[in-house]
Structures are given as structure tokens and as C-alpha cells.
C-alpha positions in Angstrom: -36.1 21.5 -25.0 -34.6 18.0 -24.9 -37.9 16.1 -25.1 -36.5 12.6 -24.1 -34.6 14.1 -21.1 -37.7 16.0 -19.9 -39.8 12.8 -19.9 -37.0 10.8 -18.2 -36.9 13.4 -15.4 -40.7 13.1 -15.0 -40.4 9.4 -14.7 -37.6 9.5 -12.2 -38.6 12.4 -9.9 -42.4 12.8 -10.1 -44.5 12.0 -7.0 -46.8 9.8 -9.1 -43.8 7.7 -10.3 -42.8 7.0 -6.7 -46.2 5.3 -6.1 -45.8 2.9 -9.0 -45.0 -0.8 -8.5 -41.6 -0.3 -10.0 -40.6 2.3 -7.4 -39.6 -0.3 -4.8 -37.7 -2.3 -7.5 -35.9 0.9 -8.6 -34.9 1.7 -5.0 -33.4 -1.8 -4.6 -31.6 -1.3 -8.0 -30.2 2.1 -6.8 -29.1 0.5 -3.5 -27.4 -2.4 -5.4 -25.5 0.1 -7.6 -24.5 2.2 -4.5 -23.4 -1.0 -2.7 -21.4 -2.1 -5.7 -19.7 1.3 -6.2 -18.9 1.4 -2.4 -17.4 -2.1 -2.5 -15.2 -1.3 -5.5 -13.9 1.9 -4.0 -13.3 0.4 -0.6 -11.6 -2.7 -2.1 -9.3 -0.6 -4.2 -8.5 1.8 -1.4 -7.7 -1.0 1.1 -5.4 -2.9 -1.3 -3.6 0.3 -2.4 -3.2 1.3 1.2 -2.0 -2.1 2.2 0.6 -2.2 -0.5 1.8 1.3 0.2 2.1 0.6 3.9 4.2 -2.6 3.3 6.4 -0.8 0.8 6.9 2.1 3.3 7.8 -0.2 6.2 10.3 -2.3 4.2 11.9 0.8 2.8 12.0 2.4 6.3 14.1 -0.5 7.5 16.1 -1.5 4.4 15.9 1.5 1.9 14.9 1.2 -1.8 18.3 0.1 -3.0 21.3 -1.3 -1.2 24.9 -1.5 -2.2 27.2 -4.1 -0.5 30.0 -6.5 -1.0 29.4 -9.3 -3.5 30.6 -11.7 -0.8 27.4 -11.9 1.2 26.4 -14.6 3.7 23.1 -15.5 5.3 23.8 -14.0 8.8 22.7 -10.5 7.9 26.4 -9.6 7.9 28.5 -8.7 4.9 32.2 -8.4 4.4 33.0 -4.7 5.0 33.6 -2.4 2.2 35.4 0.9 2.1 33.3 3.9 2.9 35.2 6.2 0.5 33.6 5.3 -2.8 33.3 7.5 -6.0 29.5 7.4 -5.8 29.3 8.3 -2.0 27.7 10.8 -1.4 27.7 12.3 -4.9 25.1 9.8 -6.3 22.4 12.0 -4.7 23.1 14.5 -7.5 21.4 12.2 -10.0 17.8 13.0 -10.7 15.5 10.7 -8.7 17.9 9.8 -5.9 16.9 11.4 -2.7 19.4 10.2 -0.1 22.3 7.8 0.6 23.5 6.6 3.9 26.0 4.0 5.3 25.1 1.1 7.6 26.7 -1.9 9.3 24.9 -5.0 10.6 26.1 -7.7 12.9 24.3 -10.7 14.6 24.1 -10.4 18.4 22.5 -11.8 21.5 20.7 -10.1 24.3 20.7 -11.8 27.7 18.7 -10.8 30.7 18.2 -12.6 34.0 15.2 -14.6 32.6 15.4 -14.5 28.8 17.8 -14.7 25.9 17.1 -13.3 22.4 19.0 -13.3 19.1 18.9 -10.0 17.3 20.6 -8.0 14.6 22.4 -4.8 15.6 22.2 -2.3 12.8 24.8 0.4 13.1 23.8 3.9 11.8 26.0 7.0 11.2 25.4 10.7 11.3 23.9 10.6 7.7 21.0 8.3 8.8 17.5 9.4 7.8 15.4 9.2 10.9 12.0 10.0 9.2 10.5 6.5 9.3 11.7 5.4 12.7 10.9 8.8 14.4 7.3 8.4 13.2 7.1 5.0 15.0 8.9 5.8 18.3 6.3 5.2 21.1 8.5 5.7 24.1 11.6 7.7 24.7 13.4 9.4 21.8 15.9 8.9 19.1 19.6 9.1 19.9 22.1 11.4 18.2 25.0 10.0 16.2 28.0 12.3 15.7 31.1 11.8 13.6 33.6 12.0 16.4 32.0 10.8 19.7 30.6 7.3 20.1 27.2 7.0 21.9 26.0 4.0 23.9 22.4 4.8 23.4 20.3 2.4 21.3 16.7 2.1 19.9 14.9 -1.2 20.5 11.4 -2.4 19.3 8.4 -2.9 21.5 8.4 -6.6 20.7 11.9 -7.0 22.2 11.1 -4.7 25.1 8.0 -6.7 26.0 9.7 -10.0 25.5 12.7 -9.1 27.7 10.8 -6.7 30.1 13.0 -3.7 29.1 12.3 0.0 29.7 13.6 3.3 28.4 16.7 4.3 30.3 17.6 0.8 31.3 21.1 -0.6 30.8 21.5 -3.6 28.5 24.4 -5.9 27.7 24.6 -7.1 24.1 26.9 -10.0 23.1 28.2 -9.7 19.5 28.4 -13.0 17.8 31.6 -14.0 16.0 31.2 -15.2 12.4 33.5 -16.5 9.8 36.4 -19.0 9.9 37.4 -20.1 13.4 34.4 -18.2 15.0 33.4 -21.2 17.0 36.5 -20.9 19.2 36.0 -17.3 20.0 34.0 -15.8 22.9 31.2 -13.3 22.0 32.1 -9.6 22.6 29.9 -8.1 25.3 29.0 -4.4 25.0 26.9 -2.4 27.4 24.3 0.0 26.0 21.5 2.2 27.4 18.0 2.2 25.9 17.1 5.6 24.4 13.8 4.8 22.9 11.3 2.1 21.9 9.7 1.9 18.4 6.8 -0.1 17.0 6.1 -0.4 13.3 3.8 -3.4 13.3 6.1 -5.2 10.9 6.9 -8.0 13.2 9.4 -9.7 11.0 11.6 -6.6 11.4 10.5 -5.5 14.9 11.6 -8.8 16.5 15.1 -8.6 14.9 16.5 -5.1 14.6 18.1 -2.9 17.3 19.7 0.4 16.1 23.0 1.6 17.5 26.0 3.8 16.7 27.9 2.3 13.7 31.2 2.8 15.6 30.5 -0.1 17.9 30.1 -2.5 15.0 33.1 -1.1 13.2 35.2 -1.7 16.4 34.0 -5.3 16.7 34.7 -6.0 13.1 38.2 -4.5 13.6 37.9 -2.0 10.9 40.7 0.3 10.2 41.5 3.1 12.7 39.8 5.8 10.6 36.5 3.9 10.7 36.4 3.9 6.9 34.7 0.5 6.5 31.0 -0.2 6.5 28.7 -3.1 5.6 27.2 -1.2 2.7 25.2 1.8 1.5 21.4 2.4 1.5 19.9 4.5 -1.2 16.4 6.2 -1.2 14.7 7.3 -4.3 11.8 9.8 -5.0 9.4 7.4 -6.7 9.3 3.7 -5.9 7.3 3.1 -9.1 10.6 3.8 -10.9 12.5 1.3 -8.7 13.7 -0.9 -11.7 14.9 2.1 -13.6 16.7 3.6 -10.6 18.3 0.3 -9.7 19.8 0.1 -13.2 21.0 3.6 -12.9 22.7 2.8 -9.6 24.2 -0.4 -11.0 25.8 1.7 -13.8 27.4 4.0 -11.3 28.5 1.3 -8.9 29.4 -2.0 -10.6 32.5 -0.7 -12.2 34.1 -0.2 -8.7 36.7 -2.8 -7.6 38.3 -2.5 -4.2 42.0 -2.7 -3.6 41.6 -6.2 -2.2 39.8 -7.4 -5.4 36.3 -7.5 -3.9 33.4 -6.2 -5.9 30.2 -4.4 -5.0 26.7 -5.6 -5.9 23.4 -3.7 -6.1 20.0 -5.0 -5.0 16.6 -3.5 -4.2 14.0 -4.3 -1.6 11.7 -6.2 -4.0 14.6 -8.5 -5.0 15.5 -9.1 -1.3 12.0 -9.9 -0.2 10.3 -11.6 -3.3 7.9 -13.7 -1.2 6.3 -10.7 0.3 5.8 -9.0 -3.1 4.6 -12.2 -4.7 2.0 -12.3 -2.0 1.1 -8.6 -2.6 0.7 -9.3 -6.3 -2.1 -11.8 -5.4 -4.1 -9.0 -3.9 -4.2 -7.2 -7.2 -5.8 -10.3 -8.8 -8.3 -10.5 -5.9 -9.3 -6.9 -6.4 -9.7 -7.4 -10.1 -12.0 -10.4 -9.5 -14.0 -8.4 -7.0 -14.4 -5.5 -9.4 -15.5 -7.7 -12.2 -18.0 -9.6 -10.1 -19.4 -6.5 -8.5 -19.8 -4.8 -11.9 -21.6 -7.8 -13.3 -24.0 -7.9 -10.4 -24.7 -4.2 -10.6 -25.2 -4.4 -14.4 -27.8 -7.2 -14.0 -29.6 -5.2 -11.4 -29.6 -2.1 -13.6 -30.9 -4.2 -16.6 -33.6 -5.9 -14.6 -34.7 -2.6 -13.0 -35.0 -0.8 -16.3 -36.9 -3.8 -17.8 -39.4 -3.4 -15.0 -39.8 0.3 -15.8 -40.3 -0.5 -19.5 -42.8 -3.1 -18.7 -44.8 -0.8 -16.5 -44.5 2.0 -19.0 -45.5 -0.1 -22.0 -48.8 1.9 -22.4 -46.8 5.2 -22.3 -44.4 3.9 -25.0 -47.3 3.0 -27.2 -48.9 6.5 -26.8 -45.6 8.2 -27.6 -45.0 6.1 -30.7 -48.6 6.7 -31.9 -48.0 10.5 -31.5 -44.9 10.3 -33.8 -42.0 9.6 -31.4 -39.3 7.6 -33.0 -37.8 4.4 -31.5 -34.6 6.4 -31.0 -36.3 9.1 -28.9 -38.2 6.6 -26.8 -34.9 4.7 -26.2 -33.3 7.9 -25.1 -36.0 8.4 -22.5 -35.2 5.1 -20.8 -31.4 5.5 -21.3 -31.6 8.8 -19.5 -33.8 7.3 -16.9 -31.3 4.5 -16.3 -28.4 6.9 -16.2 -30.2 9.0 -13.6 -30.8 5.9 -11.6 -27.2 4.8 -11.9 -26.1 8.4 -11.0 -28.0 8.3 -7.7 -26.4 4.9 -6.9 -22.9 6.2 -7.7 -23.3 9.3 -5.5 -24.7 7.3 -2.6 -22.0 4.7 -3.1 -19.2 7.3 -3.0 -20.7 8.9 0.2 -20.8 5.4 1.8 -17.2 4.6 0.7 -15.7 7.9 1.7 -17.4 7.8 5.1 -16.2 4.3 5.9 -12.7 4.9 4.6 -12.3 8.1 6.6 -13.5 6.4 9.8 -11.0 3.6 9.3 -8.2 6.0 8.4 -8.5 8.2 11.5 -10.0 5.9 14.1 -8.9 2.4 12.9 -11.8 0.4 14.3 -10.8 -2.7 12.2 -7.6 -4.2 13.6 -5.4 -6.9 12.2 -2.8 -9.3 13.5 0.7 -7.8 12.7 2.2 -11.3 12.8 0.1 -12.3 9.7 -0.6 -9.0 7.9 2.5 -6.8 8.9 0.1 -4.0 9.9 -1.9 -3.5 13.1 -5.0 -2.1 11.4 -6.6 -2.2 8.0 -4.7 0.5 6.0 -6.5 2.7 3.5 -5.3 5.0 0.7 -7.8 7.5 -0.6 -6.5 7.9 -4.1 -8.7 10.5 -5.8 -7.5 9.7 -9.4 -8.2 6.0 -8.9 -11.6 6.7 -7.4 -12.5 9.0 -10.3 -11.4 6.2 -12.8 -13.7 3.8 -11.0 -16.6 6.2 -11.2 -16.2 7.0 -14.8 -15.8 3.3 -15.6 -19.0 2.5 -13.8 -20.9 5.3 -15.6 -19.6 4.2 -19.0 -20.1 0.5 -18.5 -23.5 1.0 -16.9 -24.6 3.1 -19.9 -23.5 0.3 -22.3 -25.4 -2.3 -20.2 -28.5 -0.2 -20.5 -28.5 -0.6 -24.2 -29.8 -4.1 -23.9 -33.2 -3.3 -22.3 -33.5 -0.3 -24.6 -33.5 -2.6 -27.5 -36.8 -4.1 -26.2 -38.5 -0.8 -26.9 -38.2 -1.2 -30.7 -40.2 -4.5 -30.4 -43.2 -2.7 -28.8 -46.2 -2.4 -31.2 -48.0 0.9 -30.5 -51.5 -0.6 -31.2 -51.0 -3.4 -28.7 -49.1 -1.2 -26.2 -51.8 1.4 -25.8 -54.2 -1.3 -24.7 -51.5 -2.9 -22.3 -52.3 -2.8 -18.6 
């Protein structure tokens, strides 16, 4: 029989122990550990969920990697490039690249009887991946893009629909803005469309700008060749965004050697390079979580140490008796280390139950809302990442055990002759 563990269980679970003065202190200590563990798990889950959601939304609009003409301006419109490229669509054969699609963008203006709004028309082709947008369509449905026939159906955001009082099925006139040399003397090109669906992603920076249409409309405005073989660029999706840098370099190797007949060159970028301010901001959240984890652990450790010191003080007489009966300092230390570990274990289990309960409530019912204009999401996102949660639990167990060594040292200072008389 493990003698120290047997005594530790008696101290922790016996009815007599629950009546001692230290019982209320130990309950508070267990509660502090539980609260600390819950805070650490919730903080990690919220930050991870928030980062994943921002990544997902930006990629949904802009893809992981984009390839376009090196001659890029600041109007969200690039000089067209030929669609027929050596890497399109064969680049998907490379390991890690999931999908490639063409796109075309052009600034435009929507004018109604009461309002006027500047937007960006994003033309999509038959190879467009609808997965992200289809998840976020709240009214109507997506439109079908074929290789031969041109559709006048478009997909607009709820932000634009509310601003201009537009509904599904309504006709809409879009004025395409002329850019480039001599554009100031040219009249905008009006085109009529019909609203097929309305989407809402909560990412207001994109929702208030983008309308999706058939790429053939933009190709016609840009006076592309008759075979419609010119596009603004290519969007590439990868399997693992943690390998974004590696995959960007791989795409660069495949693409940058291409030079068009007119001498223009292609360039490769990724969504983290295109939106550095957003990801610099997200990087700050990692530091915030690290600070929270450190402070929470320090507080929990002090609570554990103080709680165990109270137990040792109350059990000083027992320590003296055990030593006088031949128990070594090491055995007595093990009793209180086991006792502290049991105490921490209770707190960890309770903390996990609290954290999982709150996270599941937020995940499925979203009671805590956010302002999309400030946070890019409409509710606090959570990511229940089991490996990360297990790491937190193991770290708390290990570090708590190390913290318990400090009060255990006090046991070696106890004099059996004095301790037996201690009250």
C-alpha cells in the first residue's frame, strides 16, 4: 500500500477533515484553481476562434494566394492578364493546393432614387468556389455562371441592401467607372442586373464593398478580346493556412517566370501581405492571451501554496506524530504533495466543466454579441481545440505540482517534539 497516498486521501475526503478550519480555505483554493483553469481555456478558445474566423472570412473573399499583373493600382482594378497560363489550372496538381479560380474586379456605382453608393464589382467564372458565400447567403440564392451564356443575376450584401433599400428579385442599374488615362472624359457604362441573393458575413469592410456578378460583364466593359481570355487575376486556395508562406513561395516558383506577349509580368501575393494591419492587430491578441495565462497561473499558484500552508499548519501535530513513529521527511512531504495534487485535480475538473459549458453555450446560442464594424464578427467566436485544451491542463498540473514543492519544504523544518504539543 502507498502509505503517503492513503493518508492524503484521508485528509482530502474524510468527513472529519471537512469540519476542520482549513476546509473553507481549501474550498476557496479549489474554486480559485477552477476559475483560473476556466479563464485560461476560455481565453485561448476565444482568441483561437477569433483568429480562425478572421482568416476564414478574408480567405472567403480574397483567397489564400492571388496572382495578378505586376502593374497594380489602388482602385481594386488591375491590368488584365491572359487567362491561358501554363499554371492554370494545372497548379492544383501540386500537393497542398486545393483550388484555383479566375476573377475580375472593377469599381462601380449603384444609384437608386434616394441613394448612391460606390462599390466593387467582382466578376466570377464557372470555376468559382461558392462554399464560403453559400454559407452566408441569408436571402435568395446563388446564381449560376456558365461558360457560354452571360447571366444578369448578382449577389449583394445585406449592408448594401439595407443602405439602398434593395430586395431579392429587384432590378438594379450599376454604373461602371472608367479608370486610366483619359477616363475623366468618358461616361460611366450603365448595366442592368437582377438581385439573385443577399449575403452577410459580418466582415463589414468587405460587405459594404463587394457585389458578385458574372465575369463576362467586366470583361466586356474592359474590352477584352472576343474570346474572353483576359481576367484580372487568379485566386488560389490551399489546404493548410499554417503553411501559407511555404505555399506562396511554391506558387511564386511556378508563376514568376511567366512573361506575357506584351512584356507585362505577374506577381504573387497572399492575404496576410495584402492586409497587414489586420494581422498585426491579431498578433496583439496572442500577447494579451499570454499575459492572461501567466497572471492567472501566478494567482492560482499562490492560492495553492497558501491553501497547502494552511493544511500543514493545521496538521502540524499529525506531522509530529508521523515523524515520531519513524516516517521520513520525504514520506510526509509526499502526503501533502498528494493532497495538493488532489486539490488541484478537483479544481482542474471543475474548471474544465465550467469552460466547456460556457464555450458550448456561446458556440451554439451566441448570447454575447459584438459590433461587426469594430471586430469583424457579429458574435464572440470560439474554437474548442482539444489538443490546446489538453496542453493547458497538463501545463497546469505540472506547474501546480512544482509550486507545491515550496510549502512541502516547510515540513522538514517541523520538530517532532514541538509539533506533537502543537495546538
